Structure formats: structure tokens, C-alpha cells
N, C-alpha and C positions, 0 to 999 in steps of 0.2 A: 516283552518276551517274544522270541522268534522260535517258531516250530520248524525244525530242519528235517523232519522225517521224510518229507517228499524229496529231499535232496539225495538221499541214499548215501552209501559209503563207497561207491565206485570213484576212485581218484579221478579228478578232472571234471566231474559233473558240476554244473553251476546253476544258480538261481539269482534273479534280480529281486530286490525288495526295497520298498519305500516305506519308511515308518516315521512317526512323529510322537513326541511325548512332551508334557508340560512339567517344568520344574516346580517342586513343592516349596523350595526356599531359595534365597539368594545364594549364588555359587560364584566364588572368585576371591578377589583381593580387596583391600580397602579402597583403592582408587578406581577399580573397574571390576565389573562382575556381570554374570547373567542374572537378570532380575528374577525375583520370585514370580512364578506364573509365566515365565518366558517359554516360548515353544521352540524345541530343538528338532530340526528336520534332518533325516538321514536318507541318503541315496546309496544303497549298498549292493555289493555282489558277494554272494556266498559260494565258496568253492570247496568241494570235498577233497581232502588230501589224506594221505595214509594215516596220519596221526590225529586227525580231527577235522574241524571246519574252519577254513580261513575266511575271515570277514574283512572285506575291503570296501572303501567308498569314501564319500564326503559327508561331513556333518556341518550344518549351519545353525548358528544360534545368535539371538540378539544380545547385545551388551550395552550397559550403561555405566557411565563413570564421570570422573572429573579430570580435565586436562591437566597434566603435570606442569605445563608451561604457563597457561593463562588462568588456570583454576576454574574455568567455565565448565558447567555440566554439558555432557554430550551423549548421544546414542549412536550406535553403529551396529554392524553385523560382523561376525567372525566366521570364517570357514576353515576347517581343518581336514586333512586326509587321515583316514583311520585304517590301520592294518593290525588285526588281532587274530591270534590262533586260539581256538577253543578245543581242548584236547578231548578225545574219546575216553570214557572211564577205564577202558581196558587197554589203553595204548601204552607204549614204552614211555612216551612223554609224560603221561599221567603218573607213571610209577617213579620216574626219575626227577621230577620237578615239584616245587611247592606251588600251592594254589595262588600265592601272591606273585609268582613268576609267570605262570601260564594259566589262563582261565580254563574252566571245565565245562563240558556239556553235562547237563543234568536232565535225564529223561528226555533226551533229544530236544531240549529247549536251551536257548541262549538268552541270558539276561544281559542285555546291552546297556541298559540305563546307567549303572555305576561305571561301566567302562567308558562310555561316552562322556559322562560328567567329568571324570578324572582327566580324560584326554583334552577336553576343551579347557578345563581349568589350568592345565599346564601350558597352554598356548596363549593365555592372557598376558598382555604386555605389562612389565613392571612399571614402566613410565608411559602411560597412555597419552595420546595426543588427540585433540579435537580435529586436527588436520595435520598432514605431514609438514606443511610450511608454516605452522603456527609460530608467530614471532614472540609470543609470551608477553610479559609485563615489563614496563620500564623499571630498571633497577633503582632509579632515583626517586620516582614519585608513585610507582605502582599502577599507573594507568595502562590499560590494555593497548598494546602497540597497534593492533589491527584497527582500533578506533582513532588513536592519536595520529597515525600517519607517519610517513617516512621523514617528514620535516621535524618531528618532535625530538627535542634534545634539551640538555641542561649544560650551562657553562660550568666547567669543572676547574676550580682554582688549584694551582700547584700548592700543596701544603707548605712549601718553603716560603711562599709569599703571603701566606695567610696573615702573619703578624703585621707585615707592612700594610696590607689592605685595611686591617683594623685601625692601625695608627693613622692612616690617611683619612679614614672615615671620622675618627675622633677629632683630628685637626680641623677638618672641614666644619664639623659641628661647633667646635670652639670658636673658630673665626666668625661663623655666622652669628653665634650668640653675642660676640663682642660688638659686631657691627650693629646688631639690633639694639644692644644696650646703649651704645653711643648715640644712636639716632633718637632714642627716647629720653636722653638725659638733657634737661634744660641748660645746665652749665656748659655743656658742649657747644650749644648754639651761641651762648653769650661770649664764650672765649673766641669762637670763630668770628663773631661780629666785631669784637674788639680788635682782633688781629687784622681784619679787613679794613677797619677804620684807620688804624695806625698806618697801614700801607698806603691808603688814599692820601692821608695828610702829608706823608713824606714825599709823595709824588707831587703834590701841589707846591710844597716848599722848593722843590727842585726847579 
């Protein structure tokens, strides 16, 4: 909570404030969020305007998540710029707007925590990355490309030739099996020897 009584209602008056608070629960999306117990730091400027107090500044928070490309866990920090008007109870803005449109000052106090939590939550990326240049995973084998290196790849066979490749592999296996069977068949050796003997006899007769 911020007490703004010292700011006064003179339009243009300003105050600087630094505040921090700890989240009670995880805030964010499935893949990335501010973890429970994370500290959110705020560096703010409070400015009095005719309709209320304008809060401007930066908000920094830790985030943890899972990279949407390589699926590795990572931690990082997010910083956003905040600009929110908190209307005076008796102002025209208070009378003509709903509370979910413009926030209200209550007893000269500003409750920034829900505003900041909502603002940071809206800035969380839907597809978080462990680094901007993350190469992700190999679509063929699933290995992390950062580990596999730039030379990693797979031979991709045109599906139109897949049947021919299978036929060639089957033919090679069949030929190898036939050769092995012939080599181990004794009758093959006898036939070959008889053939060689006949050839030698014919040569001698000539």
C-alpha cells in the first residue's frame, strides 16, 4: 500500500517511491510464470493530477518457465512499464467510470499489488524461450540442436523411392542368403569338382 497524503492534490506535484513485495503464489501461464515467493520490485513516480494520482514507473520480477522450443527449464527477469490512474473518490472520473476501468484511491492509499500482478501477468510471453536464438529440437530424433551441433542431420528418403529401396534391400538379402547356402552345400563342391575334372580331361585329349 502507498500512502499519498504527502503528495497533496495540487496538480503537477510529484513524489518518487521504491517498493517491493513478495508474491504469495505462482502467477502466470503454464509455460512461464512468476514463481511463488518471487520478489517484485517497483521504481515509481507518483504525480498528482486533477482527477487523482497518476502512477508511472518500472516493475521488475523474476520468471521461471519451460522453453517452448527445446523444452528446457529456464529462469529470467521481466521488466515492464506501468502507467495507472487512481481516481479521487469525489472526482468526475470516479463518478463516470467503473472500478474495473479506473482504480480508486481509498483513504489516500493506493493498493498497487493487484495492479502490478495483473500488468506483469499480461506481459508474460505465450511462447517463452530460454534464449532468442534457441535452435530447438531435431524434428527427426528429438535431440537438442544446441548440443548436437550444426552438422547434425538425417538422410531423408523421397517417399516415391521408398518401395524401390525396400525391394533393393530384400534382393540383397536374398542374394546373400543364396550364396551362403551354396557355399555350405557339399553337393555344390562335388558338382564343381566333377566339372573341373571333365574340363581337364578334355584338355589332355586335345
